[in-house]
N, C-alpha and C positions, 0 to 999 in steps of 0.2 A: 603432793599430799596424797597418802593413801588411805583409802577407807576399807575397813573389813567389815563384811556382812556375815553375822553369825547365824547360819540358818536355824540352828537348834534353838534360838531365842525368839524366833518368829513363829508366830502360830500359823499352822498350815493354811488357816482360812484367810490369812493376810496376804495379799497379793499386791505387790508394788508395781505400778505402771511406770516402766522407765523407758524414757525417750532417748534414743541414741541419735545424736545429731550427725555423727560422721557415717552416713549412708552411703557415700560414694567411695569411702575408703574400704576397699574390698578386705584386707587382712584384719582391719580393726572391727569391722561389723561382723565378720565370721567368728572372730573370737568372742566378741560380745554375746553373739547367739550360742555358742558353745558354753560359755560360762553360765548363762542363763538356764541352760537344761538343768533341771533338777532343782532350781533355785526358785524362790517365790517371786519370780519377775514375769511380768507380761510386757513384751517389748512393744514400745510405741515407735513406729517408723514412717518418717516422710517419704515421700516418692523421690524427692531431691533435696539438696542441702540449701536451696534458694529461700529467702525469708517468707515468701508465700506459703510454701510447701509446709515450712516448719511451723508456721502460725496456725495451719489448718488443722494439724495434729496435736498441737501443744495444749490445748485445753484437756486433752485425755490424760496427760502425764502428772504424776505425782513427784516424780525425779527426772532430772536431765542429766546426761552424761555426755561429754564431748571431749575430744581429743585435740585435733587440729582444725576442725571446722569452726567457722564463726558462729557465734550465738548472739545475736542482735537483741538489743534490749526489748523491742517489740514483740518477740517471740516470748521472752520471759513474762512480759506484761499480760500477754494473751493466755498464759498458762494458769488458769484460776484455780486449779488443784494443786499447783506445784508447792511442795514442801522442803525439796532438796536439790541442789545443783552440784 
């Protein structure tokens, strides 16, 4: 499933705090960083992909994107501002 963000429909004051779960996947993370440039995203990155590291930053995220990394339910539960996965 592919979701397309239309930056022209987002007010410039709106910043989406996007948590990237796949922080150990070099190519995926780099592509996410490149994509976020010029877009209304503030990336939220954990130090590692382990559950505790993800839970530590999850409360900051409004959206979560993951590719191959595991996303435990406890991380989702700790993301109190989450609106989209």
